N, C-alpha and C positions, 0 to 999 in steps of 0.2 A: 458518453455514447460510443466513442471510438474503441474503448477497451471492451465494452459489451459485445461489439461486433467481432473484435479480434478473439475474445474468449469463445464466442459461439463458433467461429471458424475453426479454431484450434480444437475445441471439444468435438466438433463434427469430424474433423480429419483424423484426430489421434486419440479419441476416447479419453478425455480427462476424467479422472475419478470424481464422482458426485460430491464427495466431501470437500473438494477444493473450493467450490462456490460457497459452501458453508464457512470455510476458513476465511475467505475474503469478507463475507458478511459480518462475521463475529469480530474480526480485527478492525473492520471499518467502523463498527459501532464503538469499539473500544478506543479507536483513534479519535473519533468525534468527541467522545466523552473526555479524553485527555486534553484535547484542545479547549473544550468548554470549561474544564476545571482550571486550566492554566489561564484562560481569559478572566474567570472569576477571581483567581488569585492576583492577577495583574491589576484588576480594578480595586481590590480590597487591600492590596499590599501584603498578601499572604504568601505562603510557600509556593514557588513556581515549579512547574514541570520543566525539566531541562529540554532544550532544543534537540539534544541527542536522543532523548527518549521519544519525543514526537517523531523524529526522523526514523528511528529504529522500528517503531510500531508501523509506520508507513511502509518502510522497506519490506517488512515481513508480510505485507498484504493489506494493511489498513489504510493505504493512501487514498482510496476513494472517499473514505470517511473524513480524512484530513482535508481533501480538496473541498468537500461540501462544507466542512467547518470553516475553512478559510473564507468561503463565499458568504455563508449564512451568518457566522459570528463576527466576520470582519477581523479575524485574529490571525496574525502571522502572514498577512496578505501583502504587506508593503516592504518589509525588511528584505532587501535584495539578496544578501548572503544566505538567508534561510530559504528563500524561494528557489535560489539556484540549487542548493543542497536538496531541497524537496524534489525538484524535477529530476535531478540526478538519481535520487532514490527511486522515483517512479520508473524511470527508464531501466534501472537495474532490476527492479521487480518484474517488469513486463518482459524483459529479455530472459530473466531466469524462468519465468512461467513458461514462455515459449520453448526454451531449451529443455527444461525438465519434462515438458509434455510431449516433446518430439520423439519420434522413433529412434533418434540417435542415442538417447540415454539408455533405452532398453537394449539396443544393439551393443552398446559399449559394455553394459553390465553383463551381458551374455558372454562377451569376449574375455572379460576380466575374471570370470569364474572357471 
């Protein structure tokens, strides 16, 4: 809920392109699916998805799906090192979203051309 409020505020203040919400949605579904596949592989002894891959998909914008997967599937929800890296990637993504959406980026791009 906190990110939905932040996203809405940023979108109202700085006109976030509409496709950004779609990117978050698609990557969230992909991230949830990656967690689900990894959980199934962990249970069956099959090929696992690397933690780096799960974190990368989350960092790119799929972290809401990863967060839901951790709660619903009870996967990757206890390992402290992974949880710390996950929340660091969430913070990096949210900061990146705010900075890239801000007028600072468009002002800087105008200055650099």
